N, C-alpha and C positions, 0 to 999 in steps of 0.2 A: 130860496130862489135867488135873492140878491147876492149871497155869497158865492153861489154857483156861477152866476153871471160874471161876477168880479174875477173868479178863478179862470173862467174861460177867456176873458179879455186879457188877463195877465199872460195866459198861454199864448194868445194871439201876438202880443207884443214881443215876448221872448222868442217865439218860433219865427216870426217874420224877421227879427233881427238875425237869427241863425241862418235863415235861408238867404237873406240879402247879403250877409257877410260871406257866405259860402259861394254865392253866385256872382258876386260883383268882381269885375276885373277881367283878367286874361282868361282865355279858353281853358288853360290848364287848371286854373283855380276853380273854374266852374265844374269841370268834369271830375275833379277830385273832391271838391268841397261839397257838392250837392249830395252825394251818397252819405257823407258824414252828417250833414244837416238833417237829411231825411231820417237817418237812424236816431239822431237826438230827438227829433220831433216825435217819432213813433213811440219812444219810451214814455212820453207824456200823455199819450192818447188814452182816454178812459175806455175800458172794455165795452161798456154799454153803447158808446158811440160806434165802435167797430161792429157790434151786433146789429144795430139799427141800419147802418150802412150796408152791411153784408146781406141782410134780408131784402132790402130794397133793390140791390144789384141783382140778386138771384131771381127775384120776381120779374125784373125787367128783362133779363137775359132769357129766362126759361119759365114763362108764366104757367105752363102746363106740367112742369116737372112734378113727379110724385115721390113721396118719401120712400126710401128703400134702404136695404142693407143695414137696418137698424140694429140687429143683434150683433153683427160684425163690428159696427162702429162702437157700440157699447162695450164690447169685449176689449177692443183696442183702447178705448178711453180709460178703462180700469188699469191698463198697463202703463199709463202716463206717469212720469215721476212727480210726486207731490200733487197738491190741489191744482185744478185747472181753472183758468179764468173763463173758459168757454164750454158751452154745451154744443156738441157736434150734431149737426142735422145734415143727413145725406139725402140728396134727391136725384132721381134718375131722369135723364132727358131723352125723349124719344127722337133720337137722331143717329144717323150712321157715322157721324163724325167720331174719330178716334181721339177722345179728349176727356179731360177732367179739369175742373177749375176749383180753386180754393178762394172763396170770398172772405173778406175780413170777418172776424167774429164767430166763425164756426160753421158756416154754410159751405157744403161741398157739393158741386154738381158733377155727376158722373154720366157720361154719354153712353148710350147703349152700344154704339159702335166699338167703344173701348172694351166693354164687358164681353162682347163677342170676339174681340181680338185676343183676349186672354186665353191661353191654351188650356189651363187647368183652373179649377175653382180656388185653389190655394193662392193663385196670383191676385185675386180680387182684394184680399186684405192688404196686400202690398200697395195697391193704388191708394187706399184710404190712409194707410200709415204715412205715406209720403205727403199727401195733401194735408193731413192733420198736423204734421210738423210745420208746414208752411204757415198754418193758422197760429199754432201754439207759439212759434218763434217770431210771429208778426212779420213774416216775409211779405205777405200780401199787402199789409198795411204800409209797410216801408216802400214797396214798389209803387203804390198809389201816390205816396208823398213825393217820390222822385219824379213821377210823370205829371202830376197835377199839383205841384207844390203849393202855390199861393191859394188856389181855389180850395184845396183841402184844409189849409189852416183857417181861412175865413169861414168855411162851412162849420168846422168844429167850434171855433170861437163864438159863433152866434147860434150854436145849438141846433143846426139844421143840416144833418148829413145828407138828406135827400137831394140837396142842391147839387151834389156831386154825381148823382146816379146816372144821368144821361151821358155824361162824359166817360165815367168809369165803365158803365155797362157796355158801351160801344168798343172799349179797348181792353177789357179785362183779360181776354184771351191773348192779347198781343203784349201785355205787360211782361217785361223781361226781368226775371230774377237775376241777381248777381250770381256769378259762378260759385262764390262761397255759400250763398243761400242754397243752391241746388245740392252742393256737396253735403251741407249740413242736414238738409231734409232727407237725403239718401241715407246718410249715416244714422241719424236719429230714427228714421223709419225702420231700418234693419234692426236696431236695438229694441224698438217698440214691438216689432213682430215677435222677437224672442221673449220679451217680458209678458206679452199677452198670450203666449202659448202657441203661436203660429211658427211655421218653418221660416227662418230668416232667409233661406235660399230662394224664397218666393220672390224677393225683390229683384235679384239679377235675372231670374226666370221671366218675370214680367217684362223687364226692360228688353230682353231678347225677343219676346213675343211681339211687343209693340214695335220694335225696330223692324221686324219682318213684315208686320202688317202695314206699316206706313212707308216702306221703302219705295213704293211706286206712287205715293201721294203727290199731288201737284205742289210745286214749291211754295205757293201762297197759302196752302191749307193750314188752318189753325189746329193742328194735331198736337197731342201730348208730347210727341217726340220732337216735332219741329220747333216747339217753343222751349225745349229742354235739350240743349246741345251737348256734344261730347259723349254720345251714347256709348261708344265702345269702351271708353275709359271708365264710365260709370258702371258698366256691366262688370268689368274686371275688379274695380274697387269694391263694389258691394258684394261680389262673390267672395273675395278674400276676407272681408269683414265677417260675412255670414258664416263661413267655414271656421273662422277662429272662435266663434261663440257658440256653435252648435253643441 
């Protein structure tokens, strides 16, 4: 326990230094330095902390969510390259919101509105493939460090990730992945569909279905598409990739 505490406090000192160095000074340094510092900090985060934080966030956002799509998630997980740090748990939320959220550590929330917006059953694995890549590549954790930098570091260093829950749960749907994160999740998601034996063209088909379903949504709606920009380009890119590997 003492060694673990010492390691956590060492993490605190190094990460605070990274974040302060990245954020100190001119606005240009802040906007460019913080993403780098968040990425550096994320690489030091234990997977167990991510899992505990993710479970708490999911319970806070959707306490009545039920386990679902377990066979599909398991099949996709078998297609992941190499051993995974995470066990994926998918839960369906009884809401008409067209949305899906990847919490750190492996919890994925899928809203029933999104499931109904999918035109075919083949598109559902594409939702999970995309969100699983956000977890596996730690995009969700990195986004949290960017948005709640100092709070996240202190919470981790003192072994209490639940201290972040009220802040993150209220803003998880509004966290913005960097464009490179979205492109990586799309690309790796298409490849995962192929490896798991699903049709990789399901990814661009899903994006088209959700684009159509959310085209009339209010501007402030937290939908899967409104928080994932450049939809037309994403459709074209994923279709080209999927056709090249079919």
